[in-house]
C-alpha positions, 0 to 999 in steps of 0.5 A: 499500500502506498503512503500518499496523502490525497486532497480533493479541493472543490470550489463549492460556493464562491457566493458564500466564499467557501471551498471544501477539501476532502483529505484521504489518509491511508492505513497507518500504525497509530491509533489516532492522528494529529491534524493541523493547519499552519499559523503563518505562511513563509515569507510573511512574518506574522501569525495569522491563525489560518485555521480560524477560517475552517467552518466545519471539520469531520472525519469518516472511515470507510469499511471496505472489502479491502482495508487498503483502498477506499471502495465504499461499503459502509461509512462510520464517523470518527471521533474528532477532538480539537486540541487548540486553535489549529490542531485536531486529533482524529481517532482512527484505529490505524484505518484509512479515513477521509477528513472533510472540511470547509474553509471560508475564503474572503481575505483579498491578499496574497497571504491567505484565500479569497473567492469572488465571481471571477476567481478563487485564490488559495494558498496551501497554508490556508487549505491543506491540513498536515497529518502527523507522521505523514509530513514527508510522504508524497501529496496529490491534489485534485482541483474540482469545480462545482458542476452544478454552478454554471457561473464557474463553467469557464474557470481554469486552474493555474498553479506552479505545482507539477501535474500528475499524469492523469488527463485534466478535464474541463472541471478537474485538474491533477497535481502532485508534490513530493511532501507537505512543505513543498505542497504548501509552497504553490498558490492556486488560482482557479478562475478567469485569467489572461495569460501570456508566456515568454522564455528566457534562457530556456525557462518559460515564464508565465504572466497571469492576471485575474479577470479579462483586461485591456492590459498590454501584456506583451509590453510587460513581458518585454520589460520583465524579460531582461529583469529575469535575465539579470537574476538568472545570470547573476546566480548562474547556471544550473538554474533551479527552475524550468518554469516560473509563474507570476500570478497577479490579482488585480483589484481597484486598490491593494499592493503586495507580493509573496515569494514562492519557489516556482512562482509569486503571488502579487496584488496590484491596482489594475489601472496602474498597469499599462493599457494597450495603446498607451504611451510607451513612457513608464509611469511611476506606478508601472516602475513600481510594479516592475520593481515588485516583480524583480523583488519577488523573482530575486527571492527564488534564490534569496529567501526560498533557497538561501535562507536563515538556518532557522527557516530551513524547517521552520515551525509553522505553528508558532513564530520563528525568530531571526535577526537576518531579515536585513540580509534577505529583504534588505539585499533584495530591496537593493537588487529589485530597483538597481536591476531596472537601471542595469537592464536599461528599463530606467535611466540612472537618475530615475534610479537615483531618485528611487534610492533617494526616496528610500533614504528619505523615508529613513531620515524621517524616521526617528525610530532608526535611532532606537531600533537596529536593523537586526533588532527590526528583523527579530521583532518583524512578528510584532513591531514591523507587521503590526505597526501603528501610527507610532511606528515611524518614531519607534522602529526602523524597516529592515527592508528600507535600511537593509537596502541602504546597508546593501548599497553601502556594503557594495561600495565598501567592497569595491573600494577595499578590493579595488573593484575586484569584488562587490555585492554580486560576488558576495551573492554568488558565494551565498548561493554556492555555499548555502543556496544550492543545498539549502543548508541555511545561513548563520547570523554572521554569514556576511562577515565570515564570507567577506573575511574568508573569501575577500580578505576584507573585514566588514565587521566595523561597518556591520556593527555600526549600521546593522547591529548599531543604529548609525546611518550609512555614511552615503556621502563619502561612499556614493562619491566613488560611483560618481554621485553627489549626495545631499539633503534638502527641506521638503517641497510639500506634504506629498514630497517623497524625496529625490531631485526637485526644482520646486521651492522648499517649504520654510516652516514644518508642522511635523505631522502627516495630514489627511483631508477630512469632511471638514479640516485635516485629520492627523495620521502621524505626529513626528518626534522632535517637531512642532506638532508633537511639542504643541500637543497635537495628537493622532486623530485630531482634526485641525480646522484653522490656524490664527482663526483662518479655516484651512486645507492642506495647502493653505495651512502650509502657506500660513505657516511659511508666512507666519509673522510671529514665533507662535501661531494658534492652531484650532482643532477638534479632539474627541468632540472637543474644540481646542486651540493650541499654541504652535511654535513656528519651526524651521523646516528640517532637511530630511529629503535626500537627493542625488546628483550625477557628477561623473556619468561614466563612473555611474555607468560603470557601477551599474554595468551599463 
């Protein structure tokens, strides 16, 4: 008798956001089995308690003529005991049995499961129960439509999971994986979709976009091809994939990406992508999409195969802590954008403006002096993934600072080695020594590789900017690549940083504001600036300055032209009308920008 777990996933009722799973478990030696659903999905470091979406669960044993198969003769219900929020014990007496459960799917994200009239999107961590003792046995998956629902008659199933030899039908598809952990690494899309494929170095890449759209898929494929080529060339052959699926859920709003070994799931606003017949000029939102695809595809190597040692076989029932996320998300954040410039998809100055925006986010963030990049990595489960309005004052992003750390490390290695090694060389060593065999990296991997293979001691740099809270000293480092770095005051509340020809503001409130039905709602208050000193709080609604009703533009104008050292700010707080004295404070220089001083040097650094 073969030991195979067999899952049948049925799109039972999209109107109720429900799908069902029948899990067939073969004969076994234990008198009972423990079933569980993960509480988090690899790549997204937050406990999400996917089991909360299981609506009902029961189990049956079929008494057969042969106990080795599932031919019906008599069905007996089995006792099921719930042990905790995500774990059940089924009393089987070792007999083959079937577990039936229904799951509610209404989370429009790339981390869970969602269903509507166009499609069902399902992550394995939200759908497939693990079975104690069967973690390493092969798994089979049948995906079925509800034959009685004509509205799904044209739906199709898409996933990067390998197909089984059985012939697919118009309403049923057959897949397999070698074990449970591999099974849950393939998101599943069932529904109406547009697809477009292209090849790079013998690898087939498929673009999938939910629904039917007027999006220019050929243009997107043409732009993604050099990005894929860059990553493939960086890590070298033999490549770990022969097919890759970019699975994009289109929505009116929303943003996200989650990496998998052979695919990525993306969420993106549909009208931020190029439409057929539109100008070839790349919008900022389209550049962001290309950067997102670049980021997630880079994770094919760096996160899915090169990974912290504790993530090689993580415990999916609870948090798994590491202080290395600055290496994984930070380095990837460096490569996602620089790849666009290396591939010629954006001009060097545009790339520098993107980096400047990242630096500007850091400069506005007082939390960078309180939390190191290593601490941010360790605290991802709570402080990063469960941010509130105080986050900018109290934490730092291992994505953002990690990307700047990577840029600094690249320039430092080039300088110390007289351009013999760089971050690319380091990535190739990570792949060779830790990624090919997925052995897992120790906490000091970067320092050790640089010392052992390059003869360069980067410990002082890492101690300051990774384990300490120092800023990366960009001014001296970027001069080596033909670039001048400086900071300026912001030009408006919407200013993100980068080069600007607009006049800077003179005075600064020190809060993020959002237009309200009447006045401006306070969304964030920045530490050390006028708003916090005046006692302005989150969710206050600012309505007037010196007796004049304001909107965002008028407020800034009145602040800039204030003739006294203090002004009166009128606001509503929890139904009360207050007037607070506000110190007129000169705008802080916290917007970074770069200027090209030596185009040839910069192009050499970019490899253009």
